[in-house]
N, C-alpha and C positions, 0 to 999 in steps of 0.2 A: 504494500500500500504506500502511495506517495501523497503526502499532504503538502500542498504548495501554498505559498503566501506571496502576494504581490503579482506583478505582471511578468509572467513566465517568458514572454516573448522578448523582454528586454535583456539581451545577452551581453550588452556592453559593460555591465558591472557584475562582479562575482556573486554567486549564490552562496548563502550560508546553508550548509547541509549537515544533517545528522543521520548516521546509519544506526538505527536503534533496534535492538532485538527485544522481543516481547518478554515480559516478566509478569506472569499471572499473580504471583504472591504479593508483589508490591503495588502493582497497577490496579488489581481488582480486589485483592483480599486485605489491603492495607498493611502488609507486612513491613517491618522496619529493620530487617536483617540484611539489607543490601542498599545500594544507592541508585537503583534503576529508575524508580519513579522520579527521583530528584533530577536525574539526568534528562529524562523525557520532558518534564515540565520546564526545566532550565533551558533546554534546547528550543522548545516552543517559544519561550519568553524572548530569547535572543533573536530568533527568526522573525517574530512579530515586531520587535523593536527595530530591526534592520529593514523590515518591510520587503524583504526579498530573499526567499529561501525555500528549502524543501526538507521535510522530515520523511525519511524512508523508514517505514515501520515494517520490520521483518519478523515473520513468525518462526523464530529460531530460539525457542525456549531452552534454557539450560546450556547456553553457549553452543547451541546446535545439537546437543545430545538428547533433547526432548525432556519433558517434565519428569518422566520416570528416572532418568539419569540424574537430573538436578535433585530430586527428592531423596534418592539414595545417597547422593553427595552430602546433603544437609544432615541426613540421619548419621552418616559416618562422622561428620565433623562434630555434631552435638554429642554423640556417644563418646568421642575422644576428649570432650570438654575443651574444644578448640586447640587441642594439641597437634592435630593435623589440619592442613589448609584445604581449601576447596580444590586446588590444583593437585595436591597429593591424593585427595579422595578420588579424583578422576583417574589418576595413575593406578590406584589400587583396583579400580573397576576395569582396567584395561582400555581406558579412553585417552584420547589426546586431550590436552588442556583446553582446546577450542576446536569445535567442529563446524563453525559457521563458515559460510561462503557468501560472496558478494557479486557473483558473475552476472546477476540480473540487473545490477545498478546501471551499467552502460546501456543496456537494452531499454530500461525505463527512461533514461535520459534521452535516448534517440526517439522514443515515442513522444516525449514531451518537446522534442525539437531543440534540445540544449546539449547535444552530445559533445559539441566542441566548446562549451562554455568553461569559465574558470570558477573554481570552488574554494570556499573557506570551510574547512572541515572541523566540526565541533566534536572533539574526542580526546580521551586520555590514553587510548589504546594504540600502541605502535603497530600492532597487526593490521588495524584498519588503515593506518597511513600507508603501510606497505601494499595492502590490497588495492587501494586506489591507484597507487603508482603502477602496480602490475597490470591493472586494467586500463592503463593509458589515459586516465582522467586527470585533468589539469588542476591539481591542488596547489594553490599559491600561498596558503597560510593555514596554520593549525591554531585553533583556540581551545583551551582546556575547559573542562566542566568539572569543577571540584566543589564539594559542599561539606558542611560541617558533619563530622561523623557522629555516631551514637554509640552507646555501650553495646548495642546488638550487632553493629556492622563494622566496628573498629578493627577486629581481627581479620574480617573479610577484606577490608580495604588495605590493610597492611600486607596481606598475601598478594593482592593485586599489584601493589607497589613493588614487592619483591620479585614479581614475575615480569617487571618492565613497564608497568603502566606509569604514565606521567603524573604522579600524585606528589604534592609537596608536603602535605601535613600528616599523612597517614602514619608514618614512622615516628612522628613527634607527638602523637596524641597522648595526653595524660589521662584519658578516660579509662576507668576501670570497667573491663568487660563484664557483662551480665550473662549468666548462663540460664538454661532452661529450668523451670521450677522443679522438675523431677529428672532422675537419670533416664536417658534414652537408650533402650535396649536395641541391639542389632539383631536382625533376623534375615534369613534367606527368603526370597520371594516364594510364596506358597499359594495354592489354589484355595479359593473360598469354598468350603464344603457344600453349602446349600445353594451356591450360585457358581458353578464350575466354569463358566465362561470368563470369570474374573480371576486375575492373579493379584494378590495383595503384595505390593512391591516395596512400600516404604511407609514410615511413620515418624514424625518429628514435631517439635513445638514451633509454633509461629508467634513471635511477638507482634501483636497487632496494635496499631496506633489507636489510642482512645478516641471516643467520639464526643464532640461538644465539651471537651475539657473536663469530662467526668472520669475520675480515676477510681479503679476498683482495688480495694485492699482486703486481705483476710483479717480476721480478728487479731492474729499474732502480729501482722505487719502494722496494723493500726496502733496497737498498744506500744510497740517498739518505737514507732515514729513519734508518738505524742506522750512518751514516758516522762519527759522532763518539762515540756510545755504543752498544756492542753490544746486541743484543736480550737477552742474558743479564743485563745491568744492570737492565733493567726487570722481568725475571722474578724476580731476587733482591732486589728492593727490599723493605723491611718490609711495605709495602702494595702488593703486586705489581700493576702495570698490565697486564702480559702474563703469562698463565697458561701458555701453551705455544705451540709452532708446529711446522709440518711443511712439508717441501718436496713440492710437487706436480709433476706432469708439466709439461714445457715451461718449466722454470725459474720456477715460480710458488710463492708462499708463502701458507699459510693460518695466520693468527695468531688465537689465542683470547685475548680480552681480558677484563678485569674492568672493566665500564663505570663502576661507581661509583668505583672507585679511580682510574681514568683521568680522570674528571671532577674529582676532588679534586686530582689532580696538575696538571691544566690550570689550576686556580685559582691554583696556586703558580708554575707554569712555563708560561705561556701560549704562549711562542715555541718550546717544545720540539717538534721535528718529530713525535714519537710521538703528540702530541695530534691529529694529522691522522687517526688511526685512528678517531676518533669520528665522522667525517663522510666516510668512504670507503665508497662503495656497491659493489654488484655491478652492473656495466654490462651490460645486455641491449639488443639492438636490436629495436625493434618494427616490424613490417611490417603494414600495414593494407590489406585488400582489400574490395572491394564486389562482391557476387554479384548479377548482374542477373536471375538466375532466382528466387532466394528473397528478393531485396531485403534481404539481411542483410549485416552486416559480419563479416569473418573477421580474426582476429588471430593472427600468428605471432611468437613471441619467439625470437631467436637469440642465442647466446653463443659467442664464440671463432670460429675459422676452420675451416671444414670442408675437409679435404684428402683426397686419394685414399688417404693412408696412415692416416687416422683414421676410425673409424666413429662418427659423432655419436650422442649419446644423445638419444632422441626420446620425448616424452611427449604423448599426446593427453589434455588436461586438461578434464574436465567442470566447469562452473561451477555454483554454487548461490547464488541471491540471498541466502538466509538466511546463508550463510557470509561475507557481507560485513559482518555485524554481529558485535560482540564476544561470541560465544557461548562457553560453557564447553567444549563439544565441537563442533568444526567439522571434520568429516572431510575435506571437499573441500579446505579451506584447508591442513590438515596434509599432505595428499598433494601439494599444490602445493609446499609448503616442502621436503618430502623430495626431490621431483624436482629442484628448484633446487639443492639440496645435491649431488646426484649429478652434475649438469651442471657445477657450479662445480669440484668436485674433479677431474673428468675433463678439463675444459677446452674442450669443444666439444659443443654440443647445441642443441636447439630444443624449444619448447613450443607446441603448437597448441591454442588455446582454443576448446573447444566451448561457446559462450556460451549456448545455449538450455538452460534449466533442465529438469528432469524427463526426463533422458536424451533430449533433443532435442525433446520434445513441448511444452515451454514451462512457465512457472511455474504456469499454471492447472492443468495435469496434475499437477504436483508437489503443489500445495496440495490438490487433490481426493484424491489418493493418501493424503496425511497425514491428511486429515479422516476418510476412511473407516476408516483404521487406528485412529485415536484413538477413534472412536465404537464400535469393536469390530464393525463390519459385515463386515469381511474379516479374514483371519488373516495375510496377507502382502501385499507390494507387487505381486507378480504377479497375485494375485486382484483387487486394486484396479484394476490396469491393464485387466483384462478387463471389470470393471464399468463403467469409463468409456470403453471401446472404444478403447484406445490400445495400440499394440504395446509390448513390453518395452523396445525401444531403437529410436528413430526418428532418431538422429543421422545427418547426411549425411556418411558416411565416404568416399564416392567423391570428393566435392568436396574434402574435407579432405586426403585423401591426394594428390590432384592438386596441391594447393598445397605439400604436403611435397616432392613430386617437383621442384617449381620451385626449392626451396632445397637439395635433396639429390639432384642428378641422377645420382650414381654408384649410388644405390639400395641402399647397404649401411649398415645402422643397428644400433644397440643400442636395444631397445624396452623402455620402462618399463611394467609392468602392475601392478595392485593386488596380485595374488597369482596363483599358478599356475592356479587354476581360472578366472581371467578369460580365459585363452586359449580355453576352451570357451564361456564366456558371450558373448564378443565376436566371434562368428563373422563378423558383417558387416564388422567392422574388419579381421580377419585376411584375409578374402576380398578386400577392397579393396586391401590391401597386396600380395597375390599378383597381382591383376589389373594393378597398376601396376609389377609386377616388382621389388618390394623383397625384399631378402634380409636376414633377421634374423640378424645375426652373434652376438648375445647377448641373452638375456632378463634383465631386471632387475626384481626383485619388491620392492614396498614392504613387503609382509608375506608371510612364508613360511608355508606350510601344506601339509598332505598333498595331493599332486596326485592 
């Protein structure tokens, strides 16, 4: 995919370009253990400011090794407590450090009529610089994309610098790395007993960026943090670091912070335990499956512990590639955030990612749908789907619900839907739940409307 900005036909001035590889964990799932989404949004910001450039968005997850490879890499790194790097993990799996290729970039440039243009490349990666040179594209300048590291990606960025990436601050970071909340066990890929089309490939913890500056703490974390100064002290400060807090189920606390004030406080009182709130994530566990029928990867996110006495909150989340970009209105991303908030507040739940765009038909179907609508050739999405000979919803609900059963064997759940009318629209999903003998104990709607 090529996202262009400005007048492409103006070839007399250089184009600012970014060769960006997809990263579902940071761009869709709000993960903070890499810098991919920062580079994506940083490149878009520079291109928009220069008013002349192209973002090449390449579906090359896990440095071209696929998400299964990336997930096993993360599992190996977490199991070692960051004693091995991402590149060493790839070596242990028999992979090269980078499997990406860029041979289609000159072809896209030719299609856009800019094959002989000059480019300013936004990258820290010497391999991309060499690739552009090998492809005979005229790169006249390199601009680096470097951002402040976090306790969750500092080791990752240091390993990138050691491998040759043009990073200035990674090796000088004074951040103390943070590890997963529990030990991560290693396992060999195995078949799911009651759904043998799926191979269980990897599992690891994802530090997810909090939503709306609401930080989740366990009771132990809460009492340790406010052992010497009560939380009311920070609420009643002239420039309040903490705005409010509430007690949640299972002795957990949700704390609303003022990030700007908390950062100013950190500058003055760096050792104050309350500053830890700036880098406290929501911990979700990622489970990755490979489907030998469709040859696709399935992702299940879990939070908390599912017990017989609790009905976990479940969300089947459709993804949109466009929602990975910093759009003004990103419906899919907003629904994901709402679902995460519901699960965090309740304390137990799971999100199953339906990663195929276009309601299961792929990004091509979604793009054709949008194109027909914007041209005015059809009046609505259903008419567009008929025109391109694609059903309204082609998601694989049977396979998805089979994986849900693997994580929720008791079969009693609370189900998140967009709105009440979704129950009627998502008949295939509801039927699959019934066939796998799930009992919906409660319906949760992201948007209320007349049923």
